[in-house]
N, C-alpha and C positions, 0 to 999 in steps of 0.2 A: 579467604585470602590465600589459602594454599593453592587453589585452582588458578588464581591470578598469577602466582609465581611460576607455576608450571607453563602456562601460556606464554609468559615472558621468556622463560628459558628456551622454549621451542622456537620462538621468534628470533631470539639471539642466535641459536644454533643454526636456524635456516639462513640468517644473514651472514653468519661466518662462513658457512659452506658455500653460499653464493659468491661471496667476495673471494674465497679461495679458488673457486672454479674460474672466476674471471681472471685472476692473477695467472693461473696456469695457462689459460687460453692466450692471454697477451704475451706471456713469455714464450710460448710455442710459436706464435706468429712472428715475434721479433727474431727468434732463433732461425726460423726457416728464411726469413727475409735476409738476414745477415749472411747466412750460408749461400743463398743464391747470389747476393751481391759479390761475395768473395769469389765464387766460381766464375762469375762474369768477369770480374777483374783479372783473374788468372788466365782466362781465355784470351783477353785482350793483351796482357803483358805477362808472359810466363815467368819473368823475373821480378814479380811485384814485391816479394819479401826477401829478395836477395840482398845481402849486405853490400853497401857501396864500397868500391875499391878505394882504399885510403892511399893517397900519395904523399910521401914525406917532403 
């Protein structure tokens, strides 16, 4: 039974590491895509994040 628990722990650890790696990969991909989209947006409109002038 002790052997069964060790195998179970190893499988759980492998699954946890795999899921963590996938999350890191998806985060990196979304970060790069967002950065590229913002760069493109600023190339098209240099005032993309400038505050609007408020007229009273």
